[in-house]
C-alpha positions in Angstrom: 17.2 -7.4 3.0 19.0 -5.3 0.4 17.9 -4.9 -3.1 21.1 -6.3 -4.5 21.1 -9.4 -2.4 17.6 -10.6 -3.3 17.3 -13.9 -5.2 13.6 -14.4 -4.6 10.7 -12.5 -3.3 10.6 -12.3 0.5 8.1 -14.4 2.4 6.1 -13.1 5.4 8.6 -14.8 7.7 11.4 -12.9 6.0 9.5 -9.6 6.6 9.0 -10.6 10.2 12.7 -11.5 10.6 13.6 -7.9 9.5 12.5 -6.6 12.9 15.1 -4.2 14.1 17.3 -4.5 11.0 17.7 -2.4 7.9 14.4 -0.6 7.4 11.9 -2.3 5.1 10.9 -0.3 2.0 7.4 -0.4 0.6 5.2 1.5 -1.8 1.7 1.0 -3.2 1.2 -0.1 -6.8 -1.8 -0.7 -8.9 -0.4 -1.3 -12.4 2.2 -3.5 -14.1 4.5 -0.6 -15.3 4.6 0.9 -11.8 5.3 -2.5 -10.2 8.2 -3.0 -12.6 9.7 0.3 -11.6 9.7 -0.4 -7.9 10.3 -4.1 -7.9 14.1 -4.1 -7.3 13.9 -1.3 -4.7 11.0 -2.5 -2.5 10.9 -5.4 0.0 7.2 -5.6 -0.4 4.7 -3.9 -2.6 1.1 -3.2 -1.4 -1.8 -3.3 -3.8 -3.7 -0.8 -1.7 -7.4 0.1 -1.6 -6.1 3.6 -2.1 -6.5 2.7 -5.7 -10.1 3.8 -5.4 -9.0 7.4 -4.7 -5.9 7.8 -6.8 -6.9 5.9 -10.0 -10.7 5.7 -9.9 -11.6 9.1 -8.5 -13.6 7.9 -5.5 -13.9 10.2 -2.5 -12.6 7.5 -0.1 -11.6 3.8 0.0 -15.1 2.7 1.0 -16.3 2.1 -2.6 -13.5 -0.3 -3.5 -14.7 -3.8 -4.4 -13.1 -7.3 -4.4 -13.2 -7.2 -8.2 -11.2 -4.0 -8.3 -8.6 -5.4 -5.9 -8.3 -8.6 -7.9 -7.9 -6.7 -11.2 -5.2 -4.5 -9.9 -3.6 -7.3 -7.9 -3.2 -9.3 -11.1 -1.7 -6.3 -12.9 0.8 -5.7 -10.2 1.8 -9.4 -9.9 2.9 -9.3 -13.6 5.4 -6.6 -12.8 7.0 -8.2 -9.7 9.8 -10.7 -9.5 11.8 -9.8 -6.4 9.4 -7.9 -4.1 6.6 -9.6 -2.1 3.1 -8.6 -3.0 0.6 -7.8 -0.2 -3.0 -6.9 -1.1 -5.6 -5.0 0.9 -8.9 -6.5 1.8 -11.5 -4.0 0.8 -14.2 -2.5 3.1 -17.0 -5.0 3.8 -15.0 -8.1 2.8 -13.8 -9.2 6.2 -15.6 -7.4 9.1 -18.8 -9.6 9.2 -17.2 -12.8 10.4 -14.1 -14.9 10.5 -15.5 -17.1 7.8 -16.3 -14.2 5.5 -12.8 -13.0 6.0 -11.3 -16.3 5.1 -13.3 -16.8 2.0 -12.4 -13.4 0.6 -8.7 -13.5 1.7 -8.4 -16.9 0.1 -9.9 -15.6 -3.1 -7.6 -12.6 -3.2 -4.5 -14.7 -2.8 -5.7 -17.5 -5.2 -6.6 -15.1 -8.0 -3.7 -12.6 -7.7 -0.8 -14.6 -6.3 -0.4 -12.2 -3.4 1.9 -13.4 -0.6 -0.3 -11.9 2.1 -3.3 -9.8 2.8 -3.7 -6.6 4.8 -6.7 -5.7 6.9 -7.5 -2.8 9.2 -8.3 -2.9 12.9 -6.8 -3.8 16.2 -8.4 -5.5 19.2 -11.7 -6.0 17.4 -10.0 -7.8 14.5 -7.5 -9.9 16.5 -9.7 -13.0 16.5 -10.1 -12.8 12.7 -6.4 -12.4 12.2 -5.7 -15.5 14.3 -8.4 -17.4 12.4 -6.8 -16.5 9.0 -3.2 -17.2 10.2 -4.2 -20.6 11.5 -5.6 -21.5 8.1 -2.5 -20.5 6.1 -3.2 -16.8 5.2 -0.5 -14.4 6.3 -1.8 -11.2 7.6 -0.4 -7.7 7.8 -2.3 -5.6 10.3 -3.1 -1.9 10.1 -3.8 0.3 13.1 -3.9 4.0 14.0 -5.7 5.9 11.2 -7.7 3.2 9.5 -9.2 4.9 6.3 -12.0 2.4 6.0 -13.3 3.7 9.4 -13.3 7.4 8.6 -17.0 7.7 9.2 -16.7 6.5 12.8 -13.3 8.0 13.8 -14.2 11.5 12.5 -12.2 11.8 9.3 -8.5 11.6 8.5 -7.2 12.8 11.9 -4.2 11.8 13.9 -5.0 8.8 16.1 -3.6 7.8 19.5 -3.3 11.1 21.2 -4.1 11.5 24.9 -6.3 8.8 26.4 -6.5 7.1 22.9 -2.8 6.2 23.4 -3.7 3.2 25.5 -6.2 2.0 22.9 -3.5 2.1 20.2 -1.1 0.2 22.4 -3.7 -2.4 23.1 -4.4 -2.7 19.3 -0.7 -3.2 18.6 -0.4 -5.9 21.3 -3.5 -7.7 20.1 -2.6 -7.9 16.4 0.9 -9.1 17.2 -0.4 -11.7 19.6 -2.9 -12.9 17.0 -0.1 -13.7 14.6 0.2 -10.8 12.2 3.7 -10.8 10.7 3.8 -6.9 10.5 1.7 -3.9 11.4 1.2 -0.6 9.6 1.1 2.4 11.9 -0.7 5.2 10.1 -0.9 8.8 11.3 0.0 8.4 14.9 2.2 10.6 17.1 5.9 9.9 16.7 6.4 9.0 20.4 3.6 6.4 20.2 5.1 4.9 17.1 8.4 4.6 18.8 6.8 3.0 21.8 4.9 0.5 19.7 8.0 -0.3 17.7 10.0 -1.1 20.8 7.1 -3.0 22.4 5.9 -5.5 19.7 8.0 -8.4 18.3 6.9 -7.8 14.7 8.0 -5.1 12.3 6.1 -1.8 12.3 5.6 -0.1 9.0 5.2 3.6 9.3 3.1 6.0 7.2 2.9 9.3 9.1 4.5 7.7 12.2 8.2 7.7 13.0 11.6 7.2 11.3 12.4 4.5 14.0 9.7 2.2 12.6 11.0 -1.0 11.1 9.9 0.1 7.7 8.1 2.8 5.7 5.4 2.9 3.1 3.9 5.7 1.0 1.2 5.8 -1.7 3.3 5.9 -4.9 1.0 8.5 -6.5 1.6 10.8 -3.5 5.4 10.5 -3.5 5.6 10.9 -7.3 3.3 13.9 -7.3 0.7 12.2 -9.6 -2.1 12.5 -7.0 -2.5 16.3 -6.4 -6.0 16.6 -4.9 -4.3 17.1 -1.5 -1.0 16.4 0.1 -0.8 14.8 3.6 1.8 16.2 6.1 3.6 12.8 6.1 4.1 12.8 2.3 7.4 13.8 0.8 7.2 14.6 -2.9 10.2 12.9 -4.7 8.9 14.1 -8.1 6.2 16.3 -9.5 5.0 14.1 -12.4 1.4 15.4 -12.2 2.6 19.0 -13.0 5.0 17.7 -15.7 2.3 15.6 -17.2 -0.2 18.4 -17.4 2.5 20.7 -19.0 3.3 17.9 -21.5 -0.3 17.4 -22.5 -0.8 21.2 -22.9 2.3 21.3 -25.2 1.0 18.4 -27.2 -2.4 20.0 -27.6 -0.8 23.3 -28.8 1.4 21.5 -31.3 -1.6 19.6 -32.8 -3.7 22.8 -33.1 -0.8 24.6 -34.7 -0.2 21.6 -37.1 3.3 21.3 -35.7 2.7 17.7 -34.7 3.1 15.3 -36.4 6.3 16.6 -38.1 8.2 15.0 -41.0 10.0 12.6 -38.7 6.7 11.2 -37.3 5.0 10.2 -40.6 5.7 7.5 -43.3 6.9 7.8 -46.9 5.2 5.9 -49.7 8.1 3.6 -50.0 10.2 2.1 -47.2 13.8 3.4 -47.0 16.3 1.0 -48.5 
């Protein structure tokens, strides 16, 4: 799927069919203007629960609510015409039961227009994924580092090393067999990502994984340099907008205090020019 060839937003089956082809491109988005900027370049855009950290100042994704996801999902949907929108299910909205997951996934899709939901977990979530898929809700899976589980996995550490490799492989097999149309691999060893990509019949979307994955995703605020609290090893800064913004604000403040802004070209005369 190339940006120039798109005539409509891809469907989950289109994403699935991209397995082994030109790598899929994805970024997170939380606002209409950002969605508009990435629409023609991305195959799918993720309304990620990372919004809690990058826009709301939360220490993790655990405090993100359904209402927050719906609000930002609606904003992103207004900016997309050619990229598919996937939306994260926030912590606590799907783990309790298959029925709870269905109710909340259906609400997210109905109120935002998302084409699919994403949820975290492998073997333990396979039954839920199958339940959702059987009822018309496309699911993107997410294994490896699962940020909603940082309190049980010991923080933001690489997952799948040593004996944990078999667990990651089992997770990948389980979500694919359950009917997920793609799976995000986050912060896993490169060789493990390569093995999973060759092993499962659905596209793998890497974030801190491997260039051989079937696609890549980054948090847009990370790659643009807007989020500067920390920089993960797997992030490449394509711009430094946070630094540029801070410098611009400082220059504006200096101009105001020096009465250099507004200047003559920024104010209005008593009469309109003829």
